[in-house]
C-alpha positions in Angstrom: -43.3 -37.7 -85.4 -45.1 -38.5 -81.8 -45.8 -41.9 -83.1 -41.5 -42.0 -83.9 -41.1 -40.6 -80.2 -43.1 -43.6 -78.9 -41.9 -46.1 -81.2 -38.3 -45.4 -80.0 -39.3 -45.0 -76.4 -40.6 -48.6 -76.6 -37.5 -49.9 -78.8 -35.1 -48.7 -76.1 -36.3 -51.6 -73.9 -34.5 -54.5 -76.0 -31.2 -53.1 -74.5 -32.0 -53.2 -71.2 -32.8 -49.3 -70.6 -36.2 -48.3 -69.6 -37.8 -45.8 -72.3 -39.3 -42.8 -70.6 -42.7 -43.7 -71.2 -42.0 -46.8 -68.7 -40.5 -44.5 -66.5 -43.4 -42.1 -66.7 -45.6 -45.3 -66.1 -43.9 -46.4 -63.2 -43.9 -43.0 -61.4 -47.8 -43.1 -62.1 -48.2 -46.5 -60.5 -46.1 -45.8 -57.7 -48.2 -42.6 -57.3 -51.2 -44.6 -57.4 -49.7 -47.3 -54.9 -49.3 -44.2 -52.3 -52.1 -42.7 -52.2 -54.1 -46.3 -52.2 -52.3 -46.7 -49.1 -52.9 -43.5 -47.7 -56.4 -44.0 -48.4 -56.8 -47.0 -46.5 -54.7 -45.7 -43.3 -56.1 -42.2 -42.9 -59.8 -43.3 -41.9 -58.4 -45.7 -39.6 -56.4 -43.4 -37.9 -58.9 -40.7 -37.8 -61.7 -43.0 -36.5 -59.1 -43.7 -33.6 -59.1 -40.3 -32.3 -63.0 -39.6 -32.3 -63.6 -40.2 -29.1 -63.2 -37.3 -26.5 -60.9 -37.5 -23.7 -62.1 -36.1 -20.4 -59.8 -35.5 -17.8 -60.4 -35.8 -14.3 -61.8 -32.4 -12.7 -62.6 -31.1 -15.9 -66.3 -31.3 -16.1 -68.4 -29.4 -14.3 
């Protein structure tokens, strides 16, 4: 049953349609790419904000 379903997903590719299995794979790849982009940018943006800012007249 599961094998028949997977085969039907793959066979649907021949007529120009994207099967549900490939659609899910595309969503997983897109989510992984988004996570990788956030993982690359977030530490850099946090590192830029690590220095304390001292305003004139606020120090005792």
